[in-house]
Residue frames as a rotation matrix with the C-alpha (Angstrom) as fourth column:
PHE 1
0.144 0.918 0.370 1.82
-0.596 0.379 -0.708 8.37
-0.790 -0.119 0.601 -6.67
ARG 2
-0.407 -0.162 0.899 1.36
0.507 0.778 0.369 5.47
-0.760 0.607 -0.235 -9.08
SER 3
-0.932 -0.123 -0.340 0.95
-0.158 -0.707 0.689 6.96
-0.325 0.696 0.640 -12.54
SER 4
-0.642 0.750 -0.158 -2.30
0.009 0.213 0.977 5.20
0.766 0.626 -0.144 -13.47
LEU 5
-0.759 0.447 0.473 -5.23
-0.624 -0.293 -0.725 6.23
-0.185 -0.845 0.501 -11.29
GLY 6
-0.870 0.434 0.235 -7.61
0.463 0.882 0.087 3.93
-0.169 0.185 -0.968 -13.16
ARG 7
-0.395 0.819 0.415 -11.34
0.399 -0.253 0.881 4.54
0.827 0.514 -0.227 -13.33
ARG 8
-0.680 0.219 0.700 -13.55
-0.593 -0.726 -0.349 6.71
0.431 -0.652 0.623 -11.17
VAL 9
-0.572 0.568 -0.592 -15.67
0.721 0.692 -0.032 5.19
0.391 -0.445 -0.805 -8.40
THR 10
-0.316 0.541 0.779 -18.73
-0.238 -0.840 0.487 7.31
0.918 -0.032 0.394 -7.61
LEU 11
-0.410 0.148 -0.900 -19.22
0.842 0.441 -0.311 7.58
0.351 -0.885 -0.305 -3.86
THR 12
0.318 0.545 0.776 -21.48
0.017 -0.821 0.570 9.84
0.948 -0.168 -0.271 -1.84
ASP 13
-0.219 -0.353 0.910 -21.24
-0.861 -0.369 -0.350 10.76
0.459 -0.860 -0.223 1.84
ASP 14
-0.300 0.018 0.954 -20.85
-0.735 0.633 -0.243 7.69
-0.608 -0.774 -0.176 4.10
ASP 15
0.736 0.522 -0.432 -20.86
-0.667 0.449 -0.595 5.36
-0.117 0.726 0.678 1.10
SER 16
-0.172 -0.773 0.611 -19.09
-0.423 0.618 0.663 2.15
-0.890 -0.144 -0.433 0.03
ALA 17
0.597 0.283 -0.751 -18.42
-0.801 0.273 -0.534 0.22
0.054 0.920 0.389 -3.18
SER 18
0.514 -0.378 0.770 -17.27
-0.089 0.869 0.487 -3.39
-0.853 -0.319 0.413 -3.50
GLU 19
0.500 -0.449 -0.741 -14.37
-0.862 -0.170 -0.478 -4.14
0.089 0.877 -0.472 -5.85
ALA 20
0.973 -0.229 0.029 -12.60
0.229 0.973 0.002 -7.35
-0.029 0.005 1.000 -6.87
ILE 21
0.322 -0.943 -0.079 -8.87
-0.703 -0.294 0.647 -7.63
-0.634 -0.153 -0.758 -6.22
PRO 22
0.684 0.029 -0.729 -7.17
-0.669 0.423 -0.611 -9.34
0.291 0.906 0.309 -9.21
PHE 23
-0.275 -0.752 -0.599 -4.94
-0.183 0.653 -0.735 -11.45
0.944 -0.093 -0.317 -6.95
ALA 24
0.565 0.401 -0.721 -5.14
0.584 0.424 0.692 -13.10
0.583 -0.812 0.006 -3.53
PHE 25
0.030 -0.518 0.855 -4.19
-0.361 -0.803 -0.474 -10.38
0.932 -0.294 -0.211 -1.04
SER 26
0.034 -0.130 -0.991 -2.73
0.750 0.659 -0.061 -11.70
0.661 -0.741 0.119 2.23
TYR 27
-0.167 0.020 0.986 -3.70
-0.401 -0.915 -0.049 -9.55
0.901 -0.403 0.160 5.23
TYR 28
-0.201 -0.009 0.980 -3.11
-0.979 0.022 -0.201 -10.52
-0.020 -1.000 -0.013 8.86
GLY 29
-0.796 -0.297 0.527 -2.82
-0.356 0.935 -0.010 -14.19
-0.489 -0.196 -0.850 7.93
ARG 30
0.096 0.881 0.464 -5.95
0.307 0.417 -0.855 -14.29
-0.947 0.224 -0.230 5.77
SER 31
-0.870 -0.363 0.334 -6.47
0.393 -0.103 0.914 -14.12
-0.297 0.926 0.232 2.02
PHE 32
0.036 0.890 -0.454 -8.92
0.145 -0.455 -0.879 -11.71
-0.989 -0.034 -0.145 0.38
SER 33
-0.601 -0.175 0.780 -10.10
0.768 0.145 0.624 -11.41
-0.222 0.974 0.047 -3.23
SER 34
0.099 0.631 0.770 -12.38
0.622 -0.643 0.447 -8.39
0.777 0.434 -0.456 -2.78
VAL 35
-0.718 -0.348 -0.602 -12.45
0.684 -0.512 -0.520 -5.17
-0.127 -0.786 0.606 -0.80
PHE 36
0.503 0.861 0.072 -14.85
0.864 -0.504 -0.004 -2.35
0.033 0.064 -0.997 0.01
ILE 37
-0.668 -0.596 0.445 -13.80
0.583 -0.791 -0.185 1.17
0.462 0.136 0.876 -0.90
ASN 38
0.214 0.736 -0.643 -15.31
0.967 -0.251 0.035 3.51
-0.135 -0.629 -0.765 1.68
SER 39
0.557 0.073 0.827 -15.81
0.443 -0.869 -0.221 7.22
0.703 0.490 -0.516 1.15
ASP 40
0.974 -0.117 0.197 -14.24
-0.228 -0.563 0.794 7.97
0.018 -0.818 -0.575 4.55
GLY 41
0.362 -0.927 -0.096 -10.68
-0.864 -0.295 -0.407 7.31
0.349 0.230 -0.908 3.32
ASN 42
-0.368 -0.507 0.780 -10.37
-0.753 0.654 0.070 3.62
-0.546 -0.561 -0.622 4.10
LEU 43
-0.212 0.232 -0.949 -10.69
-0.676 0.667 0.314 0.09
0.706 0.708 0.015 2.73
THR 44
-0.122 0.206 0.971 -12.45
-0.870 0.448 -0.205 -2.74
-0.477 -0.870 0.125 4.58
PHE 45
-0.783 -0.118 -0.611 -12.54
-0.407 0.840 0.358 -6.48
0.471 0.529 -0.706 4.06
GLU 46
-0.856 0.480 -0.193 -15.57
0.517 0.788 -0.333 -8.76
-0.008 -0.385 -0.923 4.61
GLU 47
0.197 0.975 -0.100 -18.08
0.969 -0.209 -0.133 -5.92
-0.150 -0.071 -0.986 4.99
ALA 48
-0.048 -0.112 0.993 -18.66
0.500 -0.863 -0.073 -2.32
0.865 0.493 0.097 3.97
ASP 49
-0.349 -0.014 -0.937 -18.38
0.883 -0.341 -0.324 0.54
-0.315 -0.940 0.131 6.44
SER 50
-0.412 0.307 0.858 -20.85
0.455 -0.746 0.485 3.31
0.789 0.591 0.168 5.69
ALA 51
0.250 0.484 -0.839 -21.52
0.967 -0.084 0.240 4.30
0.046 -0.871 -0.489 9.31
SER 52
0.313 -0.089 0.945 -21.64
0.194 -0.969 -0.155 7.95
0.930 0.232 -0.286 10.30
THR 53
0.943 -0.009 -0.332 -20.33
0.332 -0.019 0.943 7.39
-0.015 -1.000 -0.015 13.83
GLN 54
0.687 -0.715 -0.129 -17.03
-0.585 -0.650 0.485 8.80
-0.430 -0.257 -0.865 15.10
ARG 55
0.765 -0.534 -0.361 -13.99
-0.050 0.509 -0.859 7.79
0.643 0.675 0.363 13.04
GLY 56
0.363 -0.586 0.725 -12.00
-0.926 -0.316 0.208 6.79
0.108 -0.746 -0.657 16.11
PHE 57
-0.659 -0.752 -0.018 -10.06
-0.736 0.649 -0.191 3.92
0.155 -0.113 -0.981 17.59
ALA 58
-0.342 0.591 0.730 -13.16
-0.391 0.617 -0.683 2.05
-0.855 -0.519 0.020 18.76
ARG 59
0.728 0.644 -0.237 -14.45
-0.444 0.178 -0.878 1.81
-0.523 0.744 0.415 15.20
LEU 60
0.187 -0.764 -0.618 -11.00
-0.925 0.074 -0.372 1.08
0.330 0.641 -0.693 13.78
LEU 61
-0.757 -0.608 0.240 -10.36
-0.652 0.673 -0.348 -1.79
0.050 -0.420 -0.906 16.19
GLY 62
-0.476 0.638 0.605 -13.87
-0.262 0.554 -0.790 -3.19
-0.840 -0.534 -0.097 16.61
GLY 63
0.455 0.693 -0.560 -15.00
-0.715 -0.091 -0.693 -3.16
-0.531 0.715 0.454 12.99
PRO 64
0.973 -0.073 0.218 -13.94
0.184 0.813 -0.553 -5.27
-0.137 0.578 0.804 10.02
PRO 65
0.043 -0.995 0.088 -10.30
0.802 0.087 0.591 -5.68
-0.596 0.045 0.802 8.92
ARG 66
0.919 0.391 -0.046 -9.26
0.330 -0.829 -0.453 -2.26
-0.215 0.401 -0.891 7.60
VAL 67
-0.324 -0.918 0.230 -6.56
0.945 -0.306 0.114 -0.36
-0.035 0.255 0.966 5.72
ALA 68
0.716 0.644 -0.270 -7.00
0.667 -0.745 -0.008 3.30
-0.206 -0.174 -0.963 6.65
PRO 69
-0.254 -0.847 0.468 -4.78
0.907 -0.376 -0.188 5.73
0.335 0.377 0.864 4.74
PHE 70
-0.935 0.012 0.353 -6.93
-0.100 -0.968 -0.231 8.68
0.339 -0.251 0.907 5.91
PHE 71
-0.352 0.831 -0.431 -9.82
0.828 0.491 0.270 7.57
0.436 -0.262 -0.861 8.15
ALA 72
-0.909 0.113 -0.401 -11.85
0.096 -0.881 -0.464 10.77
-0.406 -0.460 0.790 8.56
ASP 73
0.089 0.996 0.030 -15.31
0.481 -0.016 -0.876 12.15
-0.872 0.093 -0.480 7.85
LEU 74
-0.862 -0.442 -0.249 -14.95
-0.045 -0.422 0.906 12.68
-0.505 0.792 0.344 4.09
ASP 75
0.238 0.968 0.074 -17.64
0.164 0.035 -0.986 13.55
-0.957 0.247 -0.150 1.54
PRO 76
-0.721 -0.592 0.359 -16.68
0.409 0.054 0.911 12.89
-0.559 0.804 0.203 -2.11
SER 77
0.043 0.819 0.572 -20.10
0.998 -0.012 -0.058 14.13
-0.041 0.573 -0.818 -3.27
THR 78
0.855 0.300 -0.422 -19.18
0.342 -0.939 0.025 17.75
-0.389 -0.166 -0.906 -2.45
GLY 79
0.675 -0.659 -0.331 -15.70
-0.738 -0.613 -0.283 17.82
-0.016 0.435 -0.900 -3.95
GLY 80
-0.366 -0.901 0.233 -12.93
-0.823 0.430 0.371 15.59
-0.435 -0.056 -0.899 -5.24
ARG 81
0.501 0.454 -0.736 -12.98
-0.762 0.635 -0.127 12.14
0.410 0.625 0.664 -6.80
VAL 82
0.157 -0.408 0.899 -12.14
-0.585 0.695 0.418 8.55
-0.796 -0.592 -0.129 -5.88
PHE 83
0.324 -0.151 -0.934 -10.31
-0.893 0.279 -0.354 6.27
0.314 0.948 -0.045 -8.35
VAL 84
0.472 -0.224 0.853 -9.48
-0.334 0.849 0.408 2.55
-0.816 -0.478 0.326 -8.44
ASP 85
0.225 -0.483 -0.846 -6.83
-0.932 0.148 -0.332 0.82
0.285 0.863 -0.417 -10.54
ALA 86
0.640 0.088 0.763 -6.96
-0.423 0.870 0.254 -2.98
-0.642 -0.485 0.594 -10.37
ALA 87
0.239 -0.666 -0.706 -3.66
-0.912 0.096 -0.398 -4.02
0.333 0.740 -0.585 -11.97
SER 88
0.639 0.013 -0.769 -2.22
-0.046 0.999 -0.021 -7.53
0.768 0.048 0.639 -11.90
ASP 89
-0.252 -0.848 -0.466 0.53
0.572 0.258 -0.779 -6.53
0.781 -0.463 0.420 -9.43
ALA 90
-0.947 -0.077 -0.311 -1.21
0.300 -0.553 -0.777 -3.84
-0.113 -0.829 0.547 -7.34
PHE 91
0.062 0.987 0.151 -4.72
0.889 -0.123 0.441 -2.76
0.454 0.107 -0.885 -6.37
THR 92
-0.846 -0.505 -0.171 -4.66
0.533 -0.784 -0.319 1.02
0.027 -0.361 0.932 -5.91
VAL 93
0.369 0.929 0.042 -7.30
0.903 -0.369 0.222 3.40
0.222 -0.044 -0.974 -4.59
THR 94
-0.776 -0.622 0.105 -6.79
0.601 -0.779 -0.180 7.16
0.194 -0.076 0.978 -4.74
TRP 95
0.433 0.807 -0.401 -8.86
0.860 -0.503 -0.085 9.81
-0.270 -0.308 -0.912 -2.99
CYS 96
-0.513 -0.646 0.566 -8.11
0.820 -0.564 0.100 12.98
0.254 0.515 0.818 -5.03
GLY 97
-0.900 0.081 0.428 -8.93
-0.109 -0.993 -0.041 16.33
0.422 -0.084 0.903 -3.46
VAL 98
-0.116 0.904 -0.412 -11.82
0.596 0.395 0.699 14.83
0.794 -0.165 -0.585 -1.46
ARG 99
-0.274 0.100 0.956 -13.43
-0.477 -0.878 -0.045 17.29
0.835 -0.468 0.289 0.90
GLY 100
-0.972 0.070 -0.225 -14.10
0.234 0.402 -0.885 16.78
0.029 -0.913 -0.407 4.56
PHE 101
-0.148 0.989 -0.007 -17.76
0.934 0.142 0.329 16.70
0.326 0.042 -0.944 5.53
ASP 102
0.816 0.576 -0.056 -19.21
0.571 -0.786 0.237 20.23
0.092 -0.226 -0.970 5.66
SER 103
0.345 -0.802 -0.488 -15.72
0.156 -0.463 0.872 21.62
-0.926 -0.377 -0.035 4.95
THR 104
0.926 -0.151 -0.347 -13.66
-0.377 -0.302 -0.875 23.08
0.027 0.941 -0.337 2.12
GLN 105
-0.025 -0.962 0.273 -10.51
-0.895 0.143 0.422 21.37
-0.445 -0.234 -0.865 3.42
THR 106
0.770 0.282 -0.573 -9.38
-0.590 0.657 -0.469 18.39
0.244 0.699 0.672 1.36
THR 107
0.139 -0.771 0.622 -7.14
-0.455 0.508 0.732 15.34
-0.880 -0.385 -0.280 1.29
THR 108
0.612 -0.079 -0.787 -5.32
-0.711 0.382 -0.591 13.52
0.347 0.921 0.178 -1.49
VAL 109
-0.132 -0.577 0.806 -4.11
-0.802 0.540 0.255 10.08
-0.582 -0.613 -0.534 -0.49
GLN 110
0.288 0.143 -0.947 -3.37
-0.796 0.585 -0.154 6.79
0.532 0.798 0.283 -2.24
ALA 111
0.105 -0.204 0.973 -3.38
-0.706 0.674 0.218 3.23
-0.701 -0.710 -0.073 -0.88
SER 112
0.128 -0.135 -0.983 -1.85
-0.854 0.488 -0.178 0.35
0.504 0.862 -0.053 -2.86
LEU 113
0.492 0.044 0.869 -2.26
-0.540 0.799 0.266 -3.32
-0.683 -0.600 0.417 -1.97
PHE 114
-0.129 -0.659 -0.741 0.40
-0.986 0.162 0.027 -5.52
0.103 0.734 -0.671 -3.55
ALA 115
0.621 0.340 -0.706 0.32
-0.416 0.907 0.071 -9.21
0.665 0.249 0.704 -4.46
THR 116
-0.362 -0.850 -0.383 3.27
0.058 0.390 -0.919 -9.64
0.930 -0.355 -0.092 -2.06
GLY 117
0.272 0.528 -0.805 1.05
0.882 0.197 0.427 -8.60
0.384 -0.826 -0.412 0.87
ASN 118
-0.720 -0.571 -0.394 2.77
0.672 -0.716 -0.191 -5.22
-0.173 -0.402 0.899 1.23
ILE 119
0.544 0.838 0.031 0.78
0.836 -0.538 -0.109 -2.00
-0.075 0.085 -0.994 1.58
ASP 120
-0.659 -0.729 0.187 1.95
0.748 -0.662 0.053 1.40
0.085 0.175 0.981 0.33
LEU 121
0.507 0.793 -0.337 0.39
0.817 -0.566 -0.105 4.67
-0.274 -0.223 -0.936 1.51
LYS 122
-0.628 -0.682 0.375 1.18
0.767 -0.624 0.149 7.96
0.133 0.381 0.915 -0.19
PHE 123
0.275 0.686 -0.674 -0.01
0.761 -0.584 -0.284 11.47
-0.588 -0.435 -0.682 0.65
GLY 124
0.261 -0.099 0.960 -0.32
0.796 -0.540 -0.272 14.48
0.546 0.836 -0.062 -1.64
PRO 125
-0.753 -0.640 -0.155 1.24
0.623 -0.617 -0.481 17.83
0.212 -0.458 0.863 -0.69
GLU 126
-0.659 0.544 0.520 -2.17
-0.302 -0.824 0.479 19.52
0.689 0.158 0.707 -0.83
VAL 127
-0.114 0.604 -0.789 -3.67
0.767 0.558 0.317 17.76
0.632 -0.569 -0.527 2.21
THR 128
-0.570 -0.031 0.821 -5.36
-0.278 -0.933 -0.228 20.53
0.773 -0.359 0.524 4.22
LEU 129
0.666 0.742 -0.070 -7.55
-0.240 0.303 0.923 18.40
0.706 -0.598 0.379 6.48
THR 130
-0.202 -0.836 0.511 -5.86
-0.742 -0.210 -0.637 18.16
0.640 -0.507 -0.577 9.86
GLU 131
-0.220 0.169 0.961 -7.61
-0.853 0.443 -0.274 15.25
-0.472 -0.880 0.046 11.58
ALA 132
0.499 0.359 -0.788 -7.48
-0.705 0.698 -0.128 11.56
0.504 0.620 0.602 10.60
LEU 133
0.445 -0.393 0.805 -6.44
-0.408 0.711 0.573 8.09
-0.797 -0.583 0.156 11.68
VAL 134
0.307 -0.441 -0.843 -3.74
-0.856 0.260 -0.448 6.48
0.416 0.859 -0.297 9.53
ALA 135
-0.235 -0.277 0.932 -3.61
-0.794 0.608 -0.020 2.80
-0.561 -0.744 -0.363 10.41
VAL 136
-0.325 0.231 -0.917 -3.95
-0.516 0.770 0.377 -0.85
0.793 0.595 -0.132 9.50
SER 137
-0.397 0.286 0.872 -6.11
-0.870 0.187 -0.457 -3.12
-0.293 -0.940 0.174 11.63
PRO 138
-0.957 0.116 -0.266 -7.18
0.015 0.935 0.354 -6.78
0.290 0.335 -0.896 11.68
GLY 139
-0.273 0.917 0.292 -10.41
-0.657 -0.399 0.640 -5.56
0.703 -0.017 0.711 13.30
ARG 140
0.412 0.641 -0.648 -12.77
-0.003 0.712 0.702 -7.50
0.911 -0.287 0.295 15.57
GLY 141
0.987 0.102 0.122 -11.38
-0.108 -0.132 0.985 -6.20
0.116 -0.986 -0.119 18.84
SER 142
0.404 -0.907 -0.121 -7.65
0.693 0.390 -0.607 -6.21
0.597 0.161 0.786 18.12
SER 143
0.359 -0.431 -0.828 -5.03
0.700 -0.462 0.544 -4.42
-0.617 -0.775 0.136 20.18
PHE 144
0.901 -0.053 0.431 -3.41
0.274 -0.700 -0.659 -1.18
0.337 0.712 -0.616 19.01
THR 145
0.144 -0.913 -0.382 0.22
0.862 -0.074 0.502 -0.09
-0.487 -0.402 0.776 18.92
PRO 146
0.924 0.155 -0.350 0.87
0.009 -0.923 -0.386 3.61
-0.382 0.353 -0.854 18.23
VAL 147
0.081 -0.913 0.399 3.72
0.929 0.214 0.303 4.31
-0.362 0.346 0.865 15.80
ASP 148
0.105 -0.158 -0.982 5.33
-0.110 -0.983 0.146 7.47
-0.988 0.092 -0.120 14.44
LEU 149
0.420 0.161 0.893 4.51
0.780 0.439 -0.446 7.61
-0.464 0.884 0.059 10.75
SER 150
0.904 0.000 -0.427 6.05
-0.122 -0.959 -0.257 11.03
-0.409 0.285 -0.867 10.16
GLY 151
0.021 -1.000 0.022 9.47
-0.323 0.014 0.946 9.57
-0.946 -0.027 -0.323 9.40
GLY 152
0.523 0.278 -0.806 8.34
-0.835 -0.020 -0.549 8.05
-0.169 0.960 0.221 6.11
THR 153
-0.610 -0.791 -0.048 10.26
-0.790 0.602 0.118 4.83
-0.064 0.110 -0.992 6.73
ARG 154
-0.115 0.516 -0.849 9.11
-0.413 0.752 0.513 1.30
0.903 0.410 0.127 6.00
LEU 155
-0.291 0.106 0.951 7.42
-0.949 0.089 -0.301 -0.38
-0.117 -0.990 0.075 8.96
ALA 156
-0.873 0.008 -0.487 7.03
-0.082 0.983 0.165 -4.10
0.480 0.184 -0.858 9.62
GLY 157
0.082 0.993 0.088 3.60
-0.486 -0.038 0.873 -5.40
0.870 -0.114 0.479 10.58
GLY 158
-0.873 -0.253 0.417 2.54
-0.485 0.368 -0.793 -7.18
0.047 -0.895 -0.444 13.75
ALA 159
-0.800 0.585 -0.133 -0.35
0.588 0.809 0.020 -9.19
0.119 -0.062 -0.991 15.14
GLY 160
0.024 0.831 -0.555 -2.47
0.797 -0.351 -0.492 -6.16
-0.604 -0.431 -0.671 16.09
ALA 161
0.772 0.340 0.537 -3.41
0.597 -0.677 -0.430 -2.80
0.217 0.653 -0.726 14.65
VAL 162
-0.268 -0.836 -0.478 -0.74
0.824 -0.456 0.336 -0.14
-0.499 -0.304 0.812 14.18
GLY 163
0.169 0.306 0.937 -1.05
0.807 -0.589 0.047 3.50
0.566 0.748 -0.347 13.23
GLU 164
-0.810 -0.413 -0.417 -1.11
0.567 -0.733 -0.376 7.13
-0.150 -0.541 0.828 14.26
ARG 165
0.387 0.922 -0.014 -3.80
0.914 -0.386 -0.124 9.70
-0.119 0.035 -0.992 14.96
PHE 166
-0.752 -0.567 0.337 -3.29
0.621 -0.781 0.073 13.17
0.222 0.264 0.939 13.51
SER 167
0.417 0.909 0.008 -5.18
0.837 -0.388 0.386 16.11
0.353 -0.154 -0.923 15.00
GLU 168
-0.260 -0.437 0.861 -4.83
0.056 -0.897 -0.438 19.73
0.964 -0.066 0.258 16.02
GLU 169
0.153 0.399 0.904 -6.63
-0.891 -0.339 0.301 18.97
0.427 -0.852 0.304 19.28
ALA 170
-0.918 -0.379 0.112 -6.03
-0.381 0.773 -0.507 16.38
0.105 -0.508 -0.855 21.98
GLU 171
0.108 0.978 -0.177 -8.82
-0.835 0.186 0.517 13.82
0.539 0.091 0.837 22.23
LEU 172
-0.678 -0.227 0.699 -9.62
-0.627 0.675 -0.388 11.07
-0.384 -0.702 -0.600 24.69
ASP 173
-0.309 0.550 -0.776 -11.08
-0.531 0.577 0.621 7.95
0.789 0.603 0.114 23.12
THR 174
-0.159 0.282 0.946 -13.21
-0.982 0.052 -0.180 6.84
-0.100 -0.958 0.268 26.07
ALA 175
0.856 0.498 -0.138 -14.13
-0.513 0.850 -0.116 3.47
0.060 0.170 0.984 24.54
GLN 176
0.416 -0.782 -0.464 -10.50
0.059 0.532 -0.844 2.47
0.907 0.324 0.268 23.99
THR 177
-0.441 -0.562 0.700 -9.48
-0.634 -0.356 -0.686 3.86
0.635 -0.746 -0.200 27.39
ALA 178
0.302 0.642 0.705 -12.19
-0.937 0.337 0.095 1.78
-0.176 -0.689 0.703 29.07
ARG 179
0.872 -0.038 -0.487 -10.97
-0.171 0.910 -0.377 -1.32
0.458 0.413 0.788 27.21
ARG 180
-0.108 -0.993 -0.046 -7.46
-0.132 0.061 -0.989 -0.74
0.985 -0.101 -0.137 28.53
PHE 181
-0.323 0.056 0.945 -8.82
-0.920 -0.253 -0.300 -0.32
0.222 -0.966 0.134 32.05
PHE 182
0.596 0.687 0.416 -10.88
-0.763 0.646 0.025 -3.52
-0.251 -0.332 0.909 31.94
ALA 183
0.496 -0.523 -0.693 -7.95
-0.259 0.673 -0.693 -5.48
0.829 0.523 0.199 30.54
ASN 184
-0.559 -0.807 -0.190 -6.39
0.034 0.207 -0.978 -5.20
0.828 -0.553 -0.088 34.03
HIS 185
-0.839 0.348 0.418 -9.42
-0.515 -0.261 -0.816 -4.76
-0.174 -0.901 0.398 36.29
ALA 186
-0.748 0.637 0.186 -12.48
0.626 0.770 -0.123 -6.91
-0.222 0.025 -0.975 36.91
ASP 187
-0.646 0.604 0.468 -15.77
0.061 -0.569 0.820 -5.63
0.761 0.558 0.331 35.45
ARG 188
-0.202 0.534 -0.821 -17.22
0.967 0.243 -0.080 -4.58
0.156 -0.810 -0.565 38.82
PHE 189
-0.822 -0.163 -0.546 -17.74
0.286 -0.947 -0.149 -0.88
-0.493 -0.279 0.824 38.14
ASP 190
0.227 0.961 0.155 -20.93
0.799 -0.093 -0.594 1.04
-0.557 0.259 -0.789 37.33
GLN 191
0.992 0.093 0.089 -19.10
0.126 -0.848 -0.514 4.11
0.028 0.521 -0.853 36.08
LEU 192
0.053 -0.999 -0.006 -15.63
0.990 0.052 0.130 5.17
-0.130 -0.013 0.991 35.00
VAL 193
0.976 0.153 -0.158 -14.49
0.144 -0.987 -0.065 8.77
-0.166 0.041 -0.985 35.45
PHE 194
0.247 -0.925 0.290 -11.30
0.949 0.170 -0.266 10.04
0.197 0.341 0.919 33.81
TRP 195
0.844 -0.140 -0.518 -9.23
0.052 -0.939 0.340 12.99
-0.534 -0.314 -0.785 35.01
THR 196
0.507 -0.699 0.505 -6.55
0.801 0.166 -0.575 14.29
0.318 0.696 0.644 32.67
ASP 197
0.052 -0.587 -0.808 -3.68
0.691 -0.563 0.454 16.70
-0.721 -0.582 0.376 33.18
SER 198
-0.930 -0.257 -0.263 -4.50
0.000 -0.716 0.698 18.57
-0.368 0.650 0.666 29.97
ALA 199
-0.093 0.945 -0.313 -7.63
-0.596 -0.304 -0.743 19.77
-0.797 0.117 0.592 28.18
VAL 200
-0.955 -0.121 0.272 -9.12
0.122 0.674 0.728 17.23
-0.271 0.729 -0.629 25.81
VAL 201
-0.423 0.855 -0.299 -12.28
-0.904 -0.377 0.202 17.08
0.060 0.355 0.933 23.70
């Protein structure tokens, strides 16, 4: 982790705080000078995200541009702290020991935005929460490319969202699945029914 965590940002459950970035941050071809720090382990541009709906692909892709080091239902008001360090070369947000909602499991994760446009995500060894989306997204209905983040190697960006979902259980994102279906089929259906070859929630 970067050595300076900076100052504490007080966030409650499903909360957001706006912060200025001390340089022009280039993200998906646009330049941003401010960002919203959201309690649910992510940063958004243009608008805050304090919704309590599912932290899934539909929200990741359909919402505002987002950097999601650990997009999950987190509640900093019950445990842990959130810090921001706005340095001239990097804007860093750290969620330290933040608990999951109605849980004693925690995550420690750090996201750094650099003046070069690069993004660095780091994870503490004491992460005990097992479900989250780790991704970057231009938002507003972008496409999604799954990648394997477990290797710890540097990844180049693209035009759409990229990331990985971590979970102990298989899950079917029905909104994203329906989008994929309608990308190749005319909207002439009253109902979609999905059969899977494995149990999902």
